[in-house]
C-alpha positions, 0 to 999 in steps of 0.5 A: 898285349903285343907279341914279340920275339926274344932270343935265348941261349939253350940254358936260359931257355931250358931254366925258364922252360923248367922254371914255367914247369916247376911253377905251372905256370906259360912261359911268356908269363914268367917272362913278362913278370921278369920284365916287368920287374926288371923295368922297374929297377932301372928306374928307379937307377935311372932316377939319380942324379945327372951327371953335371950334380956338383960340378961346379963344387969348386972351391972359389966362390967368385965365380960367378964375378970371374965368369968371363974369364974362367970362360975366356983365360985358354983362347988366343983372340982371332988374328986380325989380317984375318978379319973384315973390315967391321961394317963391310959385305961380301960381294953377291954371289953368281949364278953359273948358269946366268952370270946373275947375282945369286937370288934366294927365296922370295925373289929377295938378292942377298 
């Protein structure tokens, strides 16, 4: 077993000590028992269905066929002036110290 420290408000500590005296058991034993019950209950609550279950229950029967339309319906295309010409690369970066092209890892120029 591992040792741990917990902080209790005075009322909870008083009640816990009274239960320990009544049951003639150490406080640590009662705390371990209570925590074991709590952990089991929380695990059982956590085994429910994920939050996204039934997310597709839209009633639409053609979602698979129309998925592109659904995905892109509210998006607008980029401005053509902002696009680069296909196949054209950006110029190599220059190093501030040497004025030479930037050299990446393993000596290869980018």
